[in-house]
C-alpha positions as CSV (number, residue, x, y, z in Angstrom):
1,M,0.0,0.2,-0.1
2,E,1.5,3.5,-1.2
3,T,1.4,6.2,1.4
4,E,0.2,9.2,0.8
5,L,2.1,12.4,2.2
6,V,1.2,16.1,2.7
7,D,3.9,17.3,0.2
8,R,2.9,18.0,-3.6
9,T,5.9,18.9,-5.0
10,T,8.1,16.4,-7.2
11,E,10.4,16.0,-4.0
12,G,7.1,14.9,-2.7
13,S,6.3,12.4,-5.5
14,L,10.0,11.0,-4.4
15,K,9.2,10.7,-0.7
16,R,6.1,9.2,-1.5
17,A,7.8,6.6,-4.0
18,R,10.6,5.8,-1.1
19,M,7.7,5.7,1.7
20,A,5.8,3.0,-0.1
21,R,9.1,0.9,-0.4
22,R,9.6,1.0,3.5
23,Q,7.4,-0.8,6.0
24,L,5.8,1.8,8.4
25,K,6.0,1.0,12.2
26,V,4.6,2.4,15.3
27,V,7.2,2.2,18.3
28,K,7.3,3.6,21.6
29,L,9.7,6.5,22.6
30,I,11.8,6.0,25.4
31,E,11.9,9.9,26.1
32,P,9.2,11.4,24.0
33,D,10.0,15.2,25.0
34,M,13.4,14.7,23.2
35,C,11.8,14.1,19.6
36,L,9.8,17.4,20.2
37,E,12.8,19.6,19.6
38,C,14.5,17.0,17.2
39,R,15.1,18.4,13.1
40,F,13.8,15.1,11.9
41,A,10.7,14.6,14.2
42,Q,7.4,16.1,12.5
43,M,3.9,15.6,13.8
44,A,1.8,13.3,11.8
45,S,-1.7,11.3,11.6
46,V,-1.1,7.7,11.4
47,E,-3.4,5.1,10.5
48,L,-3.1,1.9,12.4
49,K,-3.7,-1.5,11.6
50,D,-7.3,-1.6,12.7
51,G,-7.7,1.7,10.9
52,T,-7.7,4.1,13.6
53,I,-6.2,6.9,12.8
54,Q,-3.8,8.8,15.7
55,R,-1.9,11.8,16.1
56,M,1.9,10.8,16.6
57,I,5.5,11.5,16.2
58,H,6.8,10.6,12.8
59,C,10.7,10.5,12.8
60,R,12.7,10.4,9.6
61,R,15.7,9.4,11.3
62,L,16.0,5.6,10.9
63,D,18.9,4.7,13.4
64,C,17.1,6.5,16.5
65,D,18.5,5.5,20.0
66,N,15.2,7.0,21.3
67,W,13.1,4.1,20.3
68,D,11.8,0.7,21.9
69,Y,11.5,-1.7,19.6
70,S,10.1,-4.3,21.7
71,T,6.5,-3.1,21.2
72,A,6.9,-2.2,17.7
73,E,3.5,-2.6,15.2
74,T,2.8,-2.2,11.5
75,A,1.0,1.2,10.2
76,K,-0.9,1.2,7.3
77,G,-0.2,5.1,6.4
78,V,1.2,8.4,7.6
79,R,0.2,11.5,6.8
80,V,2.8,14.7,7.8
81,D,1.8,18.0,8.7
82,D,3.1,20.4,6.1
83,D,3.9,23.0,8.3
84,A,5.7,21.0,11.3
85,A,9.6,21.2,11.5
């Protein structure tokens, strides 16, 4: 399933293609306050496997030490806010 991002530019099309190849995961954050100041973090609406949508922090950094992988769940999609850092 292709994930639709908010950015509609040509660069946004490339981001959508890259996101379609990745499997999105929902993980717990060890220290959530750290993410609020991080340049890789954006607020997003995330669609979970059961179809519910929740507001979460979307991280673009794939090697973050602030993630707890033990409870990772698959997400169906993410819609990143366009006004987030």
